[in-house]
N, C-alpha and C positions, 0 to 999 in steps of 0.2 A: 463490561461490555465484550461481547463476542464479535468474531469476525462476520457472522450471520446478520448480528445487528448492524453493523457497519454497511453491508450489503443492502439491508432494507433501507436504511436512511437515505443512502445515495443511489438507490435503484440501480446497482450495478449488475453487470453480467459477469459471472463467473467463467474465466477462460480455463483456468485449472486449479486444482486442490479443492474441489467442491466437498470432499471427504473431510476436510480439516475446518470447516466453519465453525465448529464448537470451540475453537481455540479462543483463549483470552487476549484481549486488547487493552493494554493499559494507557497508550498515549499515541499521538499522531504527529508525523512530520510531513510538511509539503515543501518540496524542493525539486528544481531541475538541475541543481548543483550538487553533485554527490560529495564534494568536499564538505559542504554544509551538513549534509546528512551524516557524514562521518563525524563531523564535531558536535553535532546537537542532538542527534537521535539517541532514544533509550531502548532498553530491551523490551520485547513483547509490543512493538509499535506496529502502527499502519504508516507505510510511506505512500504519499500521493506524488505524483510525477507525471510529466508528459514527455520525459526523455525515454526513449525506445532504443536502447542498446543494452548490449550484455554486461556493461559496467553497473547497471541498476541492480542485476540479479546478484552479481558479486559483492555489491555493498550491502544488499539486504542480507546475505549469508553471513558477512563479517559481523553484522549487528544483531543477529537474531531477531530480525524482523519478521512479523507474523504474515503480514498481508502487504501485497504491492497492488497499488491502483493507479491505472492509468487514466489520466484526465483528459479533457478536451477531445473525447471521441478517438483517441490514439489507439492504435492497434499493433500490439507486438507481433513480431514474425514469429515463425515456428522454431526458429533456433532458441529465441528467448523464451518462449513457453516450454520448450524441452528442457532447458536448463533449469527453469523453475520447477518443473515437474520432479526432475532428478532430486532436488533440494526439499522436497514437500512444503513448497512455498505456495500459498494462495495467491493467486493473480486474478485480478478483476478490472473492469474498465467501466467508466461513466462517461456520459456526455456533459457533465457539470465542467466548469472550468474550475481551476485549482482554488482560487478565492472563495468560491460559492461552496465547493465541497468541504474546504476547511472549516468554514463558517457553519455548515449544516452539521458536522461532527462535533464541533465545539457546543452549538446549541443542544445536541443530544447527550452532552455530558462528557464528551471525550476530551481531555486536555493535553497540552504539549509538554507541559512542565516548565519550570524555570531554568535558565541557563546556569 
């Protein structure tokens, strides 16, 4: 699956990184707790979160996350988007709740992987 496929499934708006939508996505992680993301996320993942602070970008960078999706209609500020752009990170937003978004991606074939 590519980031473009994820965008299509969740009907996301791309906020930055549109030129990278052809990147491969291998798994997904949904959490507002960055400690859980650090513990359980894998490389080439999509991170779904409602947490809008710079720590999300730093966590994504540490884990080689391909795409960050803000759920529940959350809108990151310009500082967060600038940080993402500097790191060539795809950032999208969807109105879906995290539970629904994760379920939609799972139904489309994207898995989270075992612990």
